[in-house]
C-alpha positions as CSV (number, residue, x, y, z in Angstrom):
1,X,103.1,-161.9,-5.0
2,X,105.6,-162.5,-7.8
3,X,105.6,-166.2,-8.7
4,X,107.5,-168.3,-11.3
5,X,106.5,-171.7,-12.6
6,X,109.0,-173.9,-14.3
7,X,107.3,-176.2,-16.8
8,X,104.3,-175.5,-19.1
9,X,102.8,-179.0,-19.2
10,X,99.5,-180.1,-17.9
11,X,100.3,-179.1,-14.2
12,X,102.5,-176.1,-14.8
13,X,100.1,-174.3,-17.2
14,X,97.1,-174.9,-15.0
15,X,98.7,-173.7,-11.8
16,X,100.3,-170.7,-13.5
17,X,97.0,-169.6,-14.9
18,X,95.2,-170.2,-11.6
19,X,97.9,-168.4,-9.6
20,X,97.4,-165.4,-12.0
21,X,93.6,-165.6,-11.4
22,X,94.3,-165.4,-7.6
23,X,95.9,-162.0,-8.3
24,X,99.6,-163.0,-8.3
25,X,102.0,-161.9,-11.1
26,X,103.2,-165.1,-12.7
27,X,105.9,-166.0,-15.2
28,X,105.8,-169.5,-16.8
29,X,109.2,-170.7,-17.8
30,X,109.6,-173.4,-20.4
31,X,112.4,-174.5,-22.9
32,X,109.9,-175.1,-25.7
33,X,109.7,-171.9,-27.7
34,X,106.4,-173.0,-29.4
35,X,104.7,-173.5,-26.1
36,X,105.9,-170.2,-24.8
37,X,104.7,-168.4,-28.0
38,X,101.3,-170.1,-27.6
39,X,100.9,-168.9,-24.0
40,X,102.1,-165.4,-24.9
41,X,99.4,-165.3,-27.5
42,X,96.8,-166.0,-24.8
43,X,96.2,-169.6,-25.7
44,X,96.9,-172.7,-23.6
45,X,99.1,-175.5,-25.0
46,X,96.9,-178.2,-23.5
47,X,93.3,-179.2,-23.7
48,X,91.7,-178.6,-20.4
49,X,88.2,-177.3,-19.5
50,X,88.2,-173.7,-18.3
51,X,91.8,-173.1,-19.1
52,X,91.4,-171.2,-22.4
53,X,89.3,-168.6,-20.6
54,X,91.8,-168.2,-17.8
55,X,94.8,-167.9,-20.1
56,X,93.1,-165.4,-22.4
57,X,92.1,-163.3,-19.4
58,X,95.6,-163.1,-17.9
59,X,98.0,-163.6,-20.9
60,X,98.3,-162.2,-24.4
61,X,96.7,-159.1,-25.9
62,X,93.9,-157.3,-24.0
63,X,94.6,-159.3,-20.8
64,X,95.4,-158.4,-17.2
65,X,99.0,-159.1,-18.0
66,X,99.4,-161.1,-14.8
67,X,100.6,-164.2,-16.8
68,X,103.5,-164.2,-19.2
69,X,105.8,-166.9,-20.6
70,X,109.5,-167.1,-21.4
71,X,112.3,-169.5,-22.1
72,X,114.7,-167.4,-20.0
73,X,115.4,-168.8,-16.5
74,X,116.6,-165.4,-15.3
75,X,113.0,-164.3,-15.2
76,X,112.7,-166.1,-11.9
77,X,115.0,-163.6,-10.3
78,X,112.1,-161.1,-10.5
79,X,109.9,-163.5,-8.4
80,X,109.8,-164.5,-4.8
81,X,108.7,-168.1,-5.1
82,X,109.4,-170.7,-7.9
83,X,107.3,-173.8,-8.4
84,X,109.0,-176.8,-10.2
85,X,106.4,-178.4,-12.4
86,X,108.6,-180.7,-14.5
87,X,107.9,-184.2,-15.8
88,X,108.9,-187.3,-13.7
89,X,108.5,-190.1,-16.3
90,X,108.6,-193.8,-15.4
91,X,111.4,-196.2,-15.9
92,X,110.7,-199.7,-17.1
93,X,111.0,-201.0,-13.6
94,X,108.3,-198.6,-12.3
95,X,110.7,-196.2,-10.6
96,X,110.5,-192.5,-11.5
97,X,113.1,-190.8,-13.7
98,X,114.3,-187.6,-11.9
99,X,116.7,-186.5,-14.6
100,X,114.5,-183.7,-15.9
101,X,113.8,-182.5,-12.4
102,X,117.6,-182.6,-11.6
103,X,118.3,-180.7,-14.8
104,X,115.7,-178.1,-13.9
105,X,117.0,-177.8,-10.3
106,X,120.6,-177.3,-11.6
107,X,119.5,-174.6,-14.0
108,X,117.5,-173.0,-11.2
109,X,120.5,-173.2,-8.9
110,X,122.8,-171.6,-11.6
111,X,120.3,-168.7,-11.8
112,X,120.0,-168.3,-8.1
113,X,123.8,-168.0,-7.9
114,X,123.4,-164.6,-9.5
115,X,121.5,-163.1,-6.5
116,X,122.0,-162.9,-2.8
117,X,118.3,-162.5,-2.2
118,X,116.2,-165.1,-0.4
119,X,114.1,-167.3,-2.7
120,X,111.7,-170.1,-2.0
121,X,111.6,-173.1,-4.3
122,X,108.6,-175.4,-4.2
123,X,108.5,-178.8,-5.8
124,X,105.0,-179.4,-7.3
125,X,105.9,-182.5,-9.4
126,X,105.1,-185.9,-8.0
127,X,108.3,-187.4,-6.6
128,X,108.8,-190.3,-4.2
129,X,109.5,-189.6,-0.5
130,X,112.9,-188.2,0.0
131,X,113.4,-186.8,-3.5
132,X,113.1,-183.2,-2.5
133,X,115.5,-183.4,0.4
134,X,117.9,-186.0,-1.0
135,X,118.1,-185.1,-4.7
136,X,116.6,-181.8,-5.7
137,X,117.8,-179.7,-2.8
138,X,121.5,-180.9,-3.1
139,X,121.4,-180.2,-6.8
140,X,120.3,-176.6,-6.2
141,X,122.9,-176.2,-3.4
142,X,125.8,-177.6,-5.4
143,X,125.3,-175.3,-8.4
144,X,124.2,-172.2,-6.6
145,X,126.8,-172.4,-3.8
146,X,124.0,-171.5,-1.4
147,X,122.5,-173.4,1.6
148,X,118.9,-174.5,1.9
149,X,117.2,-173.0,5.0
150,X,119.7,-170.3,5.2
151,X,120.0,-168.7,1.7
152,X,116.9,-170.2,0.1
153,X,113.8,-172.1,1.1
154,X,112.6,-175.5,0.0
155,X,108.9,-176.6,0.0
156,X,106.8,-179.4,-1.4
157,X,103.2,-178.8,-2.6
158,X,101.7,-181.9,-4.1
159,X,99.0,-181.4,-6.8
160,X,95.7,-183.1,-6.8
161,X,94.4,-182.0,-10.2
162,X,92.3,-184.4,-12.3
163,X,92.6,-184.0,-16.1
164,X,89.4,-182.6,-17.4
165,X,88.5,-180.8,-14.1
166,X,92.0,-179.4,-13.2
167,X,90.9,-175.8,-13.0
168,X,88.0,-176.6,-10.8
169,X,90.1,-178.9,-8.7
170,X,92.6,-176.1,-8.1
171,X,89.9,-173.5,-7.4
172,X,87.8,-175.7,-5.1
173,X,90.4,-178.0,-3.4
174,X,89.6,-180.7,-0.9
175,X,92.9,-179.7,0.8
176,X,96.0,-177.7,0.4
177,X,99.2,-179.5,1.5
178,X,102.1,-177.3,2.4
179,X,105.3,-179.3,3.1
180,X,108.3,-177.3,4.2
181,X,111.6,-177.9,6.0
182,X,112.0,-174.3,7.2
183,X,109.6,-171.7,8.6
184,X,110.4,-169.0,6.1
185,X,109.6,-171.3,3.2
186,X,106.4,-172.2,4.8
187,X,105.5,-168.6,5.3
188,X,106.1,-167.9,1.6
189,X,103.9,-170.8,0.6
190,X,101.2,-169.5,2.8
191,X,101.4,-166.1,1.1
192,X,100.9,-167.8,-2.3
193,X,98.0,-169.9,-1.2
194,X,96.2,-167.7,1.4
195,X,94.0,-166.1,-1.3
196,X,92.9,-169.6,-2.4
197,X,92.4,-170.9,1.1
198,X,90.3,-167.9,2.0
199,X,88.2,-168.0,-1.1
200,X,87.6,-171.8,-1.0
201,X,87.6,-172.2,2.8
202,X,90.0,-175.1,2.2
203,X,91.7,-177.1,5.0
204,X,95.4,-176.6,5.1
205,X,97.8,-179.4,6.0
206,X,101.2,-178.2,7.2
207,X,104.0,-180.9,7.2
208,X,107.5,-181.6,6.1
209,X,108.6,-182.2,2.5
210,X,108.9,-186.0,2.9
211,X,105.4,-186.4,4.3
212,X,104.0,-184.1,1.7
213,X,105.5,-186.3,-1.0
214,X,104.0,-189.4,0.6
215,X,100.5,-187.8,0.9
216,X,100.3,-187.6,-2.9
217,X,101.2,-191.2,-3.3
218,X,98.9,-192.3,-0.5
219,X,96.0,-190.3,-2.0
220,X,96.4,-191.8,-5.5
221,X,97.2,-195.3,-4.3
222,X,94.0,-195.3,-2.2
223,X,91.9,-194.1,-5.1
224,X,93.5,-196.5,-7.6
225,X,92.8,-199.4,-5.2
226,X,89.2,-198.2,-4.7
227,X,88.6,-198.3,-8.5
228,X,90.2,-201.8,-8.7
229,X,88.2,-203.1,-5.8
230,X,84.8,-201.9,-7.3
231,X,85.9,-203.4,-10.6
232,X,86.7,-206.7,-8.9
233,X,83.3,-206.6,-7.2
234,X,81.7,-205.7,-10.5
235,X,83.3,-208.7,-12.2
236,X,81.8,-210.9,-9.5
237,X,78.4,-209.2,-10.0
238,X,78.7,-210.0,-13.7
239,X,79.1,-213.7,-12.9
240,X,75.9,-213.7,-10.9
241,X,74.0,-211.6,-13.4
242,X,73.7,-208.7,-10.9
243,X,73.8,-205.0,-11.8
244,X,77.1,-203.8,-10.3
245,X,75.9,-200.2,-10.4
246,X,72.9,-201.0,-8.3
247,X,75.2,-202.6,-5.7
248,X,77.5,-199.6,-5.9
249,X,74.7,-197.2,-5.3
250,X,73.8,-199.0,-2.2
251,X,77.2,-199.4,-0.6
252,X,78.0,-195.8,-1.5
253,X,75.4,-194.7,1.0
254,X,77.7,-195.9,3.8
255,X,79.7,-192.9,4.8
256,X,82.7,-195.1,5.5
257,X,82.8,-196.0,1.8
258,X,81.3,-193.0,-0.1
259,X,79.8,-192.9,-3.6
260,X,82.8,-191.5,-5.5
261,X,85.0,-193.8,-7.5
262,X,82.4,-196.6,-7.5
263,X,81.7,-196.7,-11.2
264,X,83.0,-200.0,-12.3
265,X,84.4,-200.4,-15.8
266,X,87.6,-200.7,-17.9
267,X,89.8,-199.3,-15.1
268,X,92.1,-196.4,-14.6
269,X,94.8,-194.9,-16.9
270,X,96.2,-191.5,-17.5
271,X,99.5,-190.0,-16.3
272,X,99.0,-190.2,-12.5
273,X,97.5,-193.5,-11.2
274,X,99.6,-195.9,-13.3
275,X,102.9,-194.0,-12.7
276,X,102.2,-193.2,-9.0
277,X,101.1,-196.7,-8.0
278,X,104.1,-198.3,-9.8
279,X,106.5,-195.7,-8.4
280,X,105.4,-196.2,-4.8
281,X,105.4,-200.0,-5.2
282,X,108.9,-199.9,-6.5
283,X,110.1,-197.5,-3.7
284,X,108.4,-199.6,-1.0
285,X,109.9,-202.8,-2.4
286,X,113.4,-201.2,-2.5
287,X,112.9,-200.3,1.1
288,X,112.1,-203.9,2.0
289,X,108.3,-203.9,2.1
290,X,106.0,-205.8,-0.2
291,X,102.9,-203.7,-0.9
292,X,100.5,-206.5,-1.6
293,X,97.3,-204.5,-1.8
294,X,98.7,-202.0,-4.3
295,X,100.1,-204.8,-6.4
296,X,96.7,-206.4,-6.4
297,X,95.1,-203.2,-7.5
298,X,97.4,-202.9,-10.5
299,X,96.8,-206.6,-11.4
300,X,93.0,-206.1,-11.4
301,X,93.4,-203.0,-13.5
302,X,95.7,-204.7,-16.0
303,X,93.2,-207.6,-16.5
304,X,90.2,-205.4,-17.3
305,X,90.9,-204.8,-21.0
306,X,91.3,-208.5,-21.8
307,X,88.2,-209.3,-19.8
308,X,86.4,-206.6,-21.9
309,X,87.6,-208.2,-25.2
310,X,86.6,-211.6,-23.9
311,X,83.0,-210.4,-23.9
312,X,83.4,-209.4,-27.6
313,X,84.7,-212.9,-28.4
314,X,81.5,-214.4,-27.0
315,X,79.4,-212.5,-29.6
316,X,81.4,-212.1,-32.8
317,X,84.6,-213.2,-34.4
318,X,86.4,-210.0,-35.6
319,X,89.1,-211.4,-37.8
320,X,89.1,-209.3,-41.1
321,X,86.0,-207.4,-39.8
322,X,85.5,-203.8,-39.1
323,X,85.4,-202.9,-35.3
324,X,84.6,-199.4,-34.1
325,X,86.5,-198.2,-31.0
326,X,84.6,-195.3,-29.4
327,X,86.9,-193.2,-27.3
328,X,90.7,-192.9,-27.2
329,X,91.4,-190.5,-24.3
330,X,92.0,-192.1,-21.0
331,X,88.9,-190.2,-19.7
332,X,86.4,-187.8,-21.0
333,X,87.2,-184.1,-20.9
334,X,90.9,-184.5,-22.0
335,X,92.9,-185.3,-25.1
336,X,95.5,-187.3,-23.0
337,X,96.0,-190.9,-24.2
338,X,98.8,-191.8,-21.8
339,X,98.0,-195.3,-20.4
340,X,94.5,-195.1,-22.0
341,X,92.6,-198.3,-21.8
342,X,92.1,-197.8,-25.6
343,X,95.7,-198.8,-26.2
344,X,95.5,-202.4,-24.9
345,X,92.0,-202.8,-26.4
346,X,93.2,-201.8,-29.9
347,X,96.3,-204.0,-29.4
348,X,93.9,-206.9,-28.5
349,X,91.8,-206.2,-31.6
350,X,94.8,-206.2,-33.8
351,X,96.0,-209.5,-32.4
352,X,92.5,-210.9,-33.3
353,X,93.0,-209.6,-36.9
354,X,90.3,-207.0,-36.7
355,X,90.1,-203.9,-39.0
356,X,90.0,-201.1,-36.4
357,X,88.3,-197.8,-36.9
358,X,88.6,-195.4,-34.0
359,X,87.0,-192.1,-33.0
360,X,87.4,-189.6,-30.2
361,X,86.2,-186.0,-30.1
362,X,89.7,-184.5,-29.2
363,X,92.3,-187.3,-28.8
364,X,92.8,-188.7,-32.3
365,X,96.0,-186.8,-33.1
366,X,97.6,-187.9,-29.9
367,X,96.7,-191.5,-30.5
368,X,98.2,-191.5,-34.1
369,X,101.7,-191.9,-32.7
370,X,100.6,-195.2,-31.0
371,X,98.6,-196.5,-34.0
372,X,99.5,-194.7,-37.2
373,X,98.0,-197.3,-39.5
374,X,94.5,-197.8,-38.2
375,X,91.5,-195.8,-39.6
376,X,90.4,-192.8,-37.7
377,X,86.8,-191.7,-38.3
378,X,85.5,-188.1,-38.3
379,X,82.6,-188.9,-36.1
380,X,81.2,-191.7,-34.0
381,X,78.5,-192.3,-36.6
382,X,81.1,-192.7,-39.3
383,X,83.0,-195.2,-37.2
384,X,79.9,-197.3,-36.6
385,X,78.8,-197.5,-40.3
386,X,79.4,-201.0,-41.5
387,X,81.1,-202.2,-38.3
388,X,80.6,-205.7,-37.0
389,X,81.1,-204.5,-33.4
390,X,81.4,-201.4,-31.4
391,X,83.5,-201.0,-28.2
392,X,82.8,-198.1,-25.9
393,X,86.1,-197.3,-24.2
394,X,85.8,-193.7,-23.0
395,X,82.7,-192.3,-21.5
396,X,82.1,-189.2,-23.6
397,X,78.6,-187.8,-23.3
398,X,78.1,-187.8,-27.1
399,X,78.2,-191.6,-27.1
400,X,75.1,-191.6,-24.9
401,X,73.2,-189.7,-27.6
402,X,74.0,-192.3,-30.3
403,X,70.9,-194.2,-31.3
404,X,70.1,-194.5,-35.0
405,X,73.8,-194.7,-35.9
406,X,73.9,-198.2,-34.4
407,X,71.4,-199.3,-37.1
408,X,74.1,-198.7,-39.8
409,X,76.3,-201.4,-38.3
410,X,76.7,-204.7,-40.2
411,X,76.0,-206.5,-37.0
412,X,74.9,-204.4,-34.0
413,X,77.1,-205.8,-31.3
414,X,77.9,-203.2,-28.6
415,X,80.4,-204.0,-25.8
416,X,80.2,-201.1,-23.3
417,X,83.1,-200.5,-20.9
418,X,81.8,-197.3,-19.4
419,X,78.0,-197.8,-19.1
420,X,77.5,-194.9,-21.4
421,X,75.3,-196.5,-24.1
422,X,71.6,-197.4,-23.4
423,X,70.4,-200.9,-24.0
424,X,67.6,-201.1,-26.5
425,X,65.8,-203.4,-28.9
426,X,67.9,-204.2,-32.0
427,X,71.3,-204.1,-30.2
428,X,73.3,-207.1,-28.9
429,X,74.5,-205.2,-25.8
430,X,77.0,-206.4,-23.2
431,X,78.3,-204.3,-20.3
432,X,81.7,-205.1,-18.8
433,X,80.3,-205.5,-15.2
434,X,76.6,-205.7,-15.7
């Protein structure tokens, strides 16, 4: 099938490459000429495991040619289905900003006005319930002069891609949710996803667009709450000198609970959990319902960095002293620093007067815009040298292999927020929840 994907960010690039790998002919449309040139050269514009191989296989020289990129919206006229994968940033009050989505929908509508052929538009971006029907569809209709359900189809297909494992998550999905408000749009969505469903034997959920939108928020809200709950339990374990991971291993054997998302620590960050929980809290509140559980999950998560720094305060005063921050990305396997727990940790260290030196295998450049004046080390070992304390913020595997490097510290105080560093003789070691 001929598929167009509007947006070449984290979601758009991943799904475009994965659609091409399923055998579809895909064009990725983006207004950023540099991003388009990068894709056309056969390279991804984002850091994501497995994506360089997919892009090189299907785009650029010596490829299958099934994936190409352009800045020209008219390229979508040569396709049957268009996926909208545009950003939905967060306002200060927690609500989502649909202006980029509306602009994309209007441009899409202007392009569809040039053809009388049927075309299905699928919203892939995370939007609060009702956004597809009440905002995006009318924007397309007004500019195109065409009617949804009669002249073009509308669908909603939420993404469940975790950064660092996005390609694997696409190729081996837990579920495929197809939300559509007309049968023809649903049929087109099936045509796109049937190769994936057949290959992965994935369950398919058919529903309307409003329910599909809510499924994404319910999914992320539940997982965020689960992380905050195990962190709350872990904090209690810490007070009783109990290993929270041993407790988690036991309760994870209960199939009503499950073992996933039971690793207590610094909490969640990234682009999805914070934005999605805040957005659905705001939407629910506006609708007249107070989502107490989700608010509590956010409150627990927000407290974890200061609790982490409180452990540091118990062991060493850091004013005018070198402190190593190990890990800047919000999770290992990505260079994304959006809502990274490293941000409030570094801010807390600066408030204490510390001289911060930070290291991350891939996320240093992305963090510079937040903290241009701190020192960035070329390796974890370089960061540790002469430091009076080390804070493990991101669980990169390479931190687990550090050993002799800790002996170069001025005072070997290690505060571990991800249970990535082994306790040993010669270290003053403190875990966040154990």
